C-alpha positions in Angstrom: 0.0 0.0 0.0 2.8 2.4 0.8 4.3 1.8 -2.6 1.3 3.4 -4.3 1.7 6.6 -2.4 5.3 7.0 -3.6 4.8 6.1 -7.2 3.3 9.5 -8.4 6.3 11.3 -6.9 9.0 9.3 -8.7 8.6 10.8 -12.2 8.5 14.3 -10.7 11.7 13.6 -8.7 13.5 12.3 -11.8 12.4 15.3 -13.8 13.7 17.7 -11.1 17.0 15.8 -11.0 17.4 15.9 -14.8 16.5 19.6 -15.0 19.0 20.3 -12.2 21.8 18.4 -14.0 21.1 20.4 -17.2 21.2 23.6 -15.3 24.5 22.7 -13.7 26.0 21.8 -17.1 24.8 25.1 -18.5 26.3 27.0 -15.6 29.6 25.1 -16.0 29.7 25.9 -19.7 29.0 29.6 -19.1 31.8 29.7 -16.5 34.3 28.2 -19.0 33.2 30.7 -21.6 33.7 33.6 -19.2 37.2 32.4 -18.3 38.2 32.0 -22.0 36.9 35.5 -22.8 38.9 37.1 -20.1 
């Protein structure tokens, strides 16, 4: 029974993690671009 309460949250958690990783990659890329520009 407890499994069913957690199931709806799993896709949301995965989506948040994936979005967070994309954001971190974007920030890292921007930092590298800033350093090369200077």
